[in-house]
C-alpha positions as CSV (number, residue, x, y, z in Angstrom):
1,M,45.6,-12.1,-2.5
2,A,44.0,-10.8,0.7
3,E,41.9,-8.2,-1.0
4,V,40.0,-11.5,-2.5
5,L,39.7,-13.6,0.4
6,F,36.4,-15.6,0.4
7,Y,35.7,-14.7,-3.3
8,E,35.2,-17.8,-5.3
9,R,34.2,-16.4,-8.5
10,P,34.1,-12.8,-8.6
11,V,32.8,-11.1,-11.6
12,P,32.2,-7.5,-12.8
13,L,28.6,-6.7,-11.8
14,N,27.0,-5.8,-15.2
15,R,23.1,-4.6,-15.4
16,T,22.4,-6.7,-18.6
17,Q,24.2,-9.9,-17.4
18,H,23.0,-9.6,-13.9
19,K,19.4,-7.6,-14.4
20,D,16.9,-10.3,-12.8
21,L,19.7,-11.2,-10.1
22,R,18.4,-11.2,-6.5
23,L,20.2,-11.4,-3.0
24,K,18.5,-13.4,-0.2
25,G,20.1,-13.0,3.4
26,I,22.0,-15.8,4.6
27,P,22.1,-16.0,8.3
28,N,25.8,-17.4,8.3
29,V,29.0,-16.3,7.4
30,K,30.4,-19.8,6.2
31,F,32.6,-18.2,4.0
32,A,35.1,-16.4,6.5
33,A,35.1,-19.7,8.7
34,Q,38.6,-20.5,7.4
35,A,39.9,-16.8,7.6
36,H,42.6,-17.2,10.6
37,S,42.9,-12.8,10.0
38,V,41.6,-10.1,7.9
39,P,42.6,-6.4,6.9
40,L,41.3,-4.1,9.1
41,T,40.9,-0.1,8.6
42,G,42.1,2.4,10.9
43,A,38.7,3.6,11.6
44,E,37.8,0.4,13.1
45,F,40.5,0.1,15.3
46,P,38.5,1.6,18.5
47,A,35.6,-1.0,17.8
48,A,37.7,-4.0,17.1
49,A,40.2,-3.4,19.8
50,R,37.2,-4.5,22.4
51,D,37.1,-8.2,21.3
52,L,40.1,-8.8,18.5
53,P,43.7,-8.5,18.5
54,I,45.0,-5.9,16.1
55,L,48.6,-6.4,14.6
56,F,50.0,-5.2,11.6
57,A,51.3,-7.9,9.1
58,G,53.6,-8.8,5.9
59,Q,56.5,-10.2,4.5
60,S,58.1,-6.8,5.8
61,I,57.4,-3.4,7.4
62,E,57.7,-2.0,3.8
63,D,54.4,-4.2,2.8
64,A,52.9,-4.4,6.3
65,G,49.1,-3.8,6.7
66,P,46.8,-3.8,10.0
67,M,44.8,-7.2,10.5
68,A,42.4,-8.5,13.0
69,L,43.3,-11.7,13.9
70,L,40.9,-14.2,14.2
71,G,42.3,-17.6,15.1
72,L,45.8,-19.2,15.9
73,R,46.1,-21.7,13.1
74,Q,45.9,-21.7,9.3
75,N,42.4,-22.0,8.0
76,E,40.6,-21.9,11.4
77,N,38.5,-18.7,12.5
78,L,37.6,-19.3,16.2
79,L,34.9,-16.7,16.1
80,V,32.7,-18.8,13.6
81,D,30.8,-21.6,15.0
82,E,30.0,-24.9,13.3
83,N,26.6,-23.7,12.0
84,G,28.5,-20.6,10.4
85,H,27.6,-18.2,13.0
86,W,29.9,-15.2,14.1
87,A,30.5,-15.1,17.9
88,P,27.6,-13.0,19.4
89,G,28.9,-9.7,20.6
90,V,32.0,-9.7,18.9
91,Y,33.1,-7.2,16.1
92,V,32.5,-8.3,12.5
93,P,35.3,-6.5,10.5
94,A,34.2,-4.7,7.4
95,F,36.2,-6.6,5.0
96,V,33.8,-9.5,6.1
97,R,30.6,-7.4,5.8
98,R,30.9,-6.0,2.6
99,Y,31.0,-9.7,1.0
100,P,29.6,-10.6,-1.4
101,F,30.5,-7.3,-3.0
102,I,34.0,-5.7,-3.6
103,L,35.4,-2.8,-5.1
104,A,38.2,-3.7,-7.4
105,E,40.5,-1.4,-9.4
106,K,40.2,-1.4,-13.2
107,P,43.4,-2.1,-15.2
108,A,45.5,0.6,-16.5
109,G,43.7,2.3,-19.5
110,A,40.5,1.2,-19.1
111,E,37.6,3.5,-19.3
112,G,35.1,5.1,-16.5
113,D,35.8,5.3,-12.8
114,D,39.0,3.9,-11.3
115,F,37.0,1.4,-9.4
116,T,34.2,-1.3,-10.6
117,V,32.0,-3.6,-8.8
118,F,32.5,-7.0,-8.2
119,L,30.4,-9.7,-6.7
120,D,30.8,-13.3,-6.1
121,E,28.6,-15.5,-8.4
122,A,29.4,-18.7,-6.1
123,Y,27.7,-17.2,-2.9
124,E,24.7,-19.2,-1.9
125,G,22.4,-16.1,-1.5
126,F,22.2,-15.3,-5.0
127,G,19.3,-16.4,-7.2
128,T,16.8,-15.2,-9.6
129,E,13.6,-16.4,-7.4
130,E,14.2,-15.5,-3.7
131,G,15.5,-12.2,-2.2
132,E,15.7,-8.3,-3.1
133,R,16.6,-7.4,-6.9
134,L,19.8,-5.8,-7.3
135,F,18.3,-3.6,-10.2
136,K,14.8,-2.5,-10.7
137,E,12.7,-3.4,-13.4
138,D,14.3,0.1,-15.4
139,G,17.7,-1.0,-14.7
140,T,18.3,1.3,-12.3
141,D,20.0,0.4,-8.6
142,S,17.7,-1.0,-6.1
143,E,18.0,0.6,-2.7
144,M,19.8,-2.6,-1.5
145,L,22.6,-2.4,-4.2
146,T,22.8,1.1,-3.7
147,N,23.5,0.8,-0.1
148,A,26.0,-1.9,-0.7
149,V,27.8,0.3,-3.6
150,G,27.7,3.3,-1.0
151,F,29.3,0.7,1.9
152,L,31.9,-0.4,-0.6
153,G,33.0,3.3,-1.4
154,E,33.1,4.5,2.4
155,F,35.5,1.3,2.8
156,Q,37.7,2.0,0.2
157,Q,37.9,5.9,1.7
158,H,38.9,4.1,4.8
159,V,41.6,2.2,2.8
160,V,43.2,5.1,1.6
161,R,43.3,6.8,4.9
162,T,44.9,3.5,6.5
163,Q,47.5,3.5,3.9
164,W,48.7,7.1,5.2
165,F,48.3,5.8,8.6
166,M,50.9,2.9,7.5
167,D,53.1,5.6,6.1
168,Q,53.4,7.7,9.0
169,L,54.3,4.4,11.1
170,R,57.0,4.1,8.5
171,K,58.2,7.5,8.1
172,H,58.8,7.4,12.0
173,D,60.3,3.9,12.4
174,L,57.4,3.1,15.0
175,L,57.1,-0.8,14.0
176,E,58.9,-3.7,15.2
177,P,58.9,-7.4,14.8
178,R,56.8,-9.4,17.1
179,G,56.0,-13.0,16.8
180,I,53.3,-14.9,18.9
181,R,54.3,-17.9,20.4
182,L,51.7,-20.2,22.8
183,E,52.5,-23.4,24.3
184,K,49.3,-25.7,24.4
185,E,49.7,-29.0,26.2
186,G,53.2,-30.2,24.6
187,S,52.6,-28.6,21.2
188,T,53.4,-25.2,20.2
189,I,51.8,-22.3,18.0
190,N,54.2,-20.1,16.5
191,L,52.6,-17.1,14.3
192,N,55.2,-15.1,12.8
193,G,55.5,-12.3,10.2
194,L,53.7,-9.9,12.4
195,F,54.5,-6.1,13.8
196,V,53.7,-3.7,16.6
197,V,54.2,-0.4,17.4
198,N,57.1,0.3,19.4
199,E,55.8,2.2,22.7
200,Q,59.4,3.5,23.6
201,K,59.9,5.0,20.0
202,L,56.2,6.3,20.2
203,R,57.2,8.4,23.7
204,Q,60.3,9.7,21.8
205,L,58.7,11.6,19.3
206,D,59.2,15.1,18.9
207,E,56.0,17.3,20.3
208,K,55.2,18.6,16.4
209,T,54.8,15.0,15.3
210,T,52.8,13.8,18.4
211,H,50.7,17.3,18.0
212,E,50.0,16.2,14.2
213,F,49.7,12.6,15.3
214,L,46.8,13.8,18.0
215,K,45.3,15.9,15.7
216,E,45.0,13.4,12.8
217,G,43.7,10.8,14.9
218,V,46.7,8.7,14.5
219,L,47.4,8.5,18.5
220,G,44.1,7.1,18.8
221,W,44.6,4.5,16.5
222,I,47.8,3.6,17.7
223,Y,46.9,3.0,21.2
224,A,43.8,1.0,20.5
225,H,46.0,-1.2,18.6
226,L,48.4,-1.7,21.6
227,L,45.3,-2.3,23.8
228,S,43.8,-4.7,21.7
229,L,46.9,-7.1,21.9
230,P,45.8,-8.8,25.2
231,N,43.0,-10.2,23.2
232,V,45.5,-12.6,21.9
233,D,44.6,-14.4,24.8
234,R,41.0,-14.6,24.7
235,L,41.5,-16.0,21.0
236,A,44.2,-18.9,22.8
237,Q,40.7,-19.7,25.6
238,R,38.4,-19.8,22.4
239,L,41.0,-22.2,21.1
240,S,40.9,-24.6,24.2
241,Q,36.9,-24.6,24.4
242,R,36.8,-25.6,20.8
243,E,39.4,-28.6,21.3
244,M,37.7,-29.6,24.6
245,A,34.1,-29.6,22.9
246,G,36.2,-31.7,19.9
247,A,37.2,-33.9,22.6
248,T,34.1,-34.4,24.4
249,A,32.4,-34.9,21.2
250,N,34.7,-37.8,20.1
């Protein structure tokens, strides 16, 4: 599932089990090096659109959701270099920034809040000697953990808003399939299972719906998506540069 991408050993955060756990900053995002796309929330569209192609992906329009395209081949993130560093100046999706924590829905019937905080025990930044503590000596959350959990909560709110946004696109039949085909020195790259907003249908919306879309910020998100599509060419350039560097190295 996309929600647990990157997470090798996700376990619930536990005040007793993790009372001595510390988190130190790791200056790389190697965990994302094989992610050629990640989910994106609508609130991120304006910032992400400057650098990344924003498309909708799924088995069908009914289950499609927005994502940032990070690479053109499976298991290859063109924005993460061989040292695990994200490309300077390029937007980093919140889906990546929230790692190694994640909010997960509790099973039906479980007590307490609907969501619980998980962490990836496999993350190299966790330990008991170095870094910031997750919990203070008295067992309460450290400032670092409080901030991390706050970010997760904010992210989840954006996810809910994005789901509403997708419902609007489906309700007004605005999505259409769009494949990406790139010819590269005799080989062909095909990306399928993608959808984009149909501009012609967008222009044909009635005045009431258009006004609602404008008021609710839907139009802004849609146009950020449409304006981001030429960034596929920038990814293709990154792929060519990586292949040239690899050929030179060999």
